[in-house]
C-alpha distance (Angstrom), angle and dihedral (degrees) to the residues before:
residue distance angle dihedral
M1 . . .
K2 3.79 . .
Y3 3.79 86.2 .
I4 3.80 89.4 56.7
L5 3.80 92.5 50.8
Q6 3.79 92.0 51.3
N7 3.79 95.9 43.1
V8 3.78 103.9 25.7
I9 3.82 94.8 118.7
L10 3.80 91.6 51.1
E11 3.80 91.0 49.0
I12 3.80 90.7 51.7
H13 3.80 91.0 51.2
K14 3.81 91.0 50.9
K15 3.79 90.7 50.0
E16 3.80 91.5 48.7
D17 3.79 91.4 51.5
L18 3.81 91.8 47.7
I19 3.78 95.7 48.4
S20 3.81 92.1 42.4
S21 3.81 90.7 54.4
Q22 3.81 92.1 49.4
S23 3.81 101.8 39.3
K24 3.79 121.2 80.7
R25 3.80 95.3 -171.3
L26 3.79 130.0 53.6
I27 3.80 89.2 -137.7
D28 3.81 91.0 61.0
E29 3.80 92.5 45.4
A30 3.80 92.4 49.6
Y31 3.80 92.3 48.4
E32 3.80 94.7 49.0
M33 3.80 92.6 46.8
T34 3.81 90.9 48.8
I35 3.80 91.6 54.7
Y36 3.81 92.4 43.8
L37 3.81 94.7 49.1
Q38 3.79 92.9 45.0
D39 3.81 91.0 54.1
L40 3.80 91.4 44.2
L41 3.79 92.4 51.4
F42 3.81 90.6 49.7
S43 3.82 91.0 51.4
I44 3.80 92.3 49.0
K45 3.80 91.3 48.0
K46 3.79 91.1 52.1
F47 3.80 90.4 52.4
I48 3.81 94.5 46.5
V49 3.79 93.8 48.5
E50 3.81 92.3 47.9
E51 3.81 101.5 37.2
G52 3.80 106.0 22.6
F53 3.82 123.9 -164.5
K54 3.78 129.7 -55.8
D55 3.83 91.8 -128.6
E56 3.81 144.1 -14.5
T57 3.80 92.9 -90.9
E58 3.80 91.1 59.8
E59 3.79 90.5 46.5
M60 3.81 93.8 52.0
H61 3.81 92.0 45.5
F62 3.79 90.7 51.7
F63 3.79 95.6 50.4
R64 3.81 94.7 41.0
T65 3.81 99.7 42.5
I66 3.80 118.0 7.6
K67 3.79 106.5 40.2
P68 3.84 94.7 42.2
Q69 3.81 89.6 55.4
V70 3.80 91.3 54.4
L71 3.80 96.0 40.8
G72 3.81 92.9 40.6
K73 3.78 92.6 55.7
L74 3.80 90.9 43.7
I75 3.81 89.6 55.4
Y76 3.82 90.2 44.5
Y77 3.80 97.2 50.6
N78 3.79 92.5 43.3
K79 3.80 89.4 51.8
I80 3.80 91.2 48.1
Y81 3.80 89.8 52.1
R82 3.80 91.6 50.4
I83 3.81 92.8 46.9
E84 3.81 94.6 47.0
T85 3.82 95.2 45.3
T86 3.81 93.0 51.4
C87 3.81 96.3 42.0
P88 3.84 111.3 118.9
V89 3.82 93.4 -150.4
N90 3.79 134.6 -11.2
N91 3.80 97.6 -130.9
G92 3.77 143.9 22.0
K93 3.80 127.6 53.8
M94 3.79 93.8 -51.8
G95 3.79 92.4 52.7
M96 3.79 93.0 46.0
S97 3.81 90.7 48.7
Y98 3.80 91.0 51.2
F99 3.80 94.4 50.8
S100 3.81 91.4 42.6
I101 3.80 89.2 57.3
Q102 3.80 89.9 50.5
L103 3.80 89.9 51.5
A104 3.80 91.6 48.4
N105 3.81 89.8 52.2
L106 3.79 90.2 51.2
K107 3.81 92.1 50.2
R108 3.80 90.7 48.0
E109 3.79 90.8 53.1
Y110 3.80 89.9 50.2
I111 3.81 93.2 51.3
E112 3.80 96.0 43.8
H113 3.80 101.8 39.8
V114 3.80 111.6 14.8
C115 3.79 122.6 30.2
N116 3.80 98.5 57.5
S117 3.79 97.3 45.4
D118 3.80 120.8 111.5
F119 3.78 90.2 -136.0
Y120 3.81 93.3 55.3
R121 3.78 91.1 53.8
Y122 3.81 90.0 45.9
Y123 3.79 93.0 51.8
R124 3.79 95.3 42.1
S125 3.81 92.5 50.8
G126 3.80 90.9 56.3
R127 3.79 92.8 -122.5
T128 3.80 119.4 159.9
D129 3.82 102.4 -179.6
R130 3.82 92.8 101.8
D131 3.79 98.2 39.4
E132 3.81 90.6 112.7
T133 3.80 88.3 60.6
Y134 3.78 97.3 42.4
F135 3.80 104.2 33.5
K136 3.80 106.6 34.0
R137 3.77 119.1 87.3
G138 3.78 118.8 -111.8
Q139 3.81 95.3 29.2
I140 3.82 99.7 105.6
N141 3.80 112.0 136.8
Y142 3.79 109.0 -153.7
H143 3.81 90.5 -168.4
D144 3.81 86.2 76.6
G145 3.81 90.3 73.4
L146 3.80 95.3 -122.8
N147 3.80 128.2 -164.9
S148 3.81 113.1 -82.2
I149 3.80 90.4 -114.5
V150 3.81 86.3 79.7
F151 3.81 87.7 77.4
E152 3.80 91.4 57.8
I153 3.80 98.7 53.1
D154 3.79 124.4 100.4
P155 3.84 105.1 -115.6
S156 3.81 90.2 -153.3
F157 3.81 90.7 61.6
S158 3.79 105.8 27.1
T159 3.79 142.7 49.7
F160 3.83 90.4 -166.8
Y161 3.80 90.1 -122.1
D162 3.80 91.9 73.2
Y163 3.80 84.6 64.1
K164 3.81 90.7 51.8
V165 3.81 90.8 52.1
A166 3.81 89.1 48.5
R167 3.80 89.7 54.4
I168 3.80 90.9 50.5
I169 3.82 90.2 52.4
S170 3.81 94.2 45.7
N171 3.81 92.5 47.5
E172 3.81 91.8 52.0
L173 3.80 90.6 52.8
L174 3.79 92.3 44.0
Y175 3.81 91.9 49.7
T176 3.81 91.7 56.1
Y177 3.81 91.6 46.3
L178 3.81 92.7 51.6
L179 3.81 93.3 46.0
T180 3.78 89.4 55.8
K181 3.79 90.4 50.0
I182 3.80 96.8 52.0
S183 3.82 99.4 37.8
P184 3.83 109.8 74.6
D185 3.81 92.8 -171.3
E186 3.80 89.4 55.6
N187 3.80 95.6 45.5
P188 3.80 109.1 80.8
D189 3.81 97.3 -174.0
S190 3.81 96.7 94.4
I191 3.81 92.4 41.3
L192 3.79 91.4 51.6
Q193 3.78 91.2 51.4
N194 3.81 93.4 52.5
S195 3.79 103.2 34.1
E196 3.80 113.2 117.6
S197 3.79 97.3 -177.5
S198 3.77 128.1 91.2
K199 3.80 93.7 12.7
D200 3.78 92.0 157.4
V201 3.82 94.9 47.6
F202 3.80 114.9 91.3
W203 3.78 137.4 170.1
T204 3.81 105.4 -123.7
D205 3.79 100.6 -179.4
S206 3.81 124.1 76.2
K207 3.80 124.4 -67.0
N208 3.79 89.1 -118.8
A209 3.80 89.6 57.3
L210 3.81 91.4 55.2
I211 3.80 92.0 45.7
E212 3.80 89.1 51.8
L213 3.81 89.4 52.8
V214 3.81 92.0 47.4
Y215 3.79 92.3 52.1
A216 3.81 91.5 46.3
L217 3.81 91.1 54.3
Y218 3.79 90.8 46.0
A219 3.81 94.6 47.5
S220 3.81 92.3 47.9
G221 3.81 93.9 49.3
A222 3.80 89.1 -130.3
I223 3.82 94.1 144.0
S224 3.83 122.3 66.4
H225 3.81 90.9 -14.1
G226 3.79 90.0 -65.5
K227 3.81 92.6 -63.4
I228 3.80 95.5 115.7
G229 3.81 123.1 88.9
I230 3.77 126.1 -116.6
R231 3.80 92.1 -113.6
K232 3.81 93.9 55.4
I233 3.79 91.0 49.7
S234 3.78 89.3 48.4
L235 3.80 92.5 48.2
M236 3.80 90.8 51.7
F237 3.80 92.4 54.7
Q238 3.79 92.4 43.5
I239 3.80 90.7 55.0
I240 3.81 94.4 44.4
F241 3.79 95.1 48.1
R242 3.82 96.9 30.5
I243 3.79 94.1 -129.0
P244 3.84 127.0 128.3
L245 3.79 111.3 -134.9
G246 3.79 97.9 -169.1
D247 3.79 119.3 -166.4
L248 3.82 105.8 16.4
H249 3.79 95.5 -178.6
H250 3.79 92.1 51.2
A251 3.81 92.5 50.9
F252 3.81 92.3 45.8
H253 3.80 90.4 49.9
R254 3.80 88.6 56.0
M255 3.81 91.4 49.2
K256 3.79 91.7 55.7
T257 3.80 90.9 60.1
R258 3.80 97.9 42.3
A259 3.77 119.6 137.5
G260 3.80 110.5 -119.2
S261 3.79 118.3 1.7
R262 3.79 115.7 10.0
T263 3.82 89.2 -158.3
A264 3.80 98.9 50.0
F265 3.82 95.8 147.5
L266 3.81 94.8 46.2
D267 3.80 89.0 48.9
Q268 3.80 88.6 52.0
L269 3.82 91.5 49.5
K270 3.79 91.4 52.1
T271 3.81 92.2 49.2
S272 3.81 92.8 46.5
L273 3.81 92.5 49.4
E274 3.80 93.1 48.9
E275 3.81 90.9 49.4
Y276 3.80 90.0 49.1
M277 3.81 90.7 50.1
D278 3.79 90.6 51.4
R279 3.80 91.6 52.2
D280 3.82 91.1 53.8
L281 3.80 95.2 50.6
C-alpha cells in the first residue's frame, strides 16, 4: 500500500488512459472512473487508519496534495455522470441551454462559497505557512463558522480542508468540460464527423502525446506569434488528424504530476530526430 500512496496519481492517470481508450461514451468512462476512484479512496483510507504516517510532513503532504487529487476526480467524474445522464440532448439549443445552466450553477457556487474565502486565497497563492492548521488532523477551529459538512467527515481521514481543495480541483475540471459543451467552435466532435479533408492522415501515437505537442507549441509561441489560444491550436490538430482530444486542461494537469519526465513525447521526438540525423550523415 505504501507503493499506492507514493504513486497514486500516476496509477490514476494510467487508469484514465486505459478506460478512455476502451470507452466509446463519456457516460461509461465517468461511471467506471467513479467506481475505481471510490474503491481506491477506500483502500487508501484503510491503510492510513491502520498504519498512519511516518511524520507530520508526510501527513500534511497527503492531505494537501494526494487525497484531494483522488477525491477531486471522484467528485468530478460523479458530477459528469450525473450531468450526462440527465441531459435532454447533447446538441442544439436545448443541449446548449442545459449545459449553460450547469455552468451558471458552477459560477454561482464559486462566487458564494469559494472566491472570497481566506483559505482559497491561501491555497491559490501557494503559501505553506499555515499547512499545520489546514492539513493536519485534529486542527479544525469551529470558531471559523465552517460549513456543516465538517460534522460529517471522518476525523481520522480528513482535515476538512482536504475536501475544500478537492472541490477546487473538481470545479476546475468541470468548468473546462462545460465550456467545451457550450462552445461549438471549441467542440471538435461535429467538425470531425463532417470533415472531408485529410481522410488518409491519422495520428497514430497516444492522445496525451498530441496534447503534449499542442501545449509545447502554445507555450513557445511558435504559432501566429503566440497570439493564438490553446483551444484553437488544439482544434486545428484535431481536424487535421481526425482525433478528438477531449478535456485538454484535465490531460495537461495529469502531465504536470507525471512520474519521471513530464515531457516524455517531446523527449522521444528529440531522440528520434537525432537518430535520424545520424543515419543521414
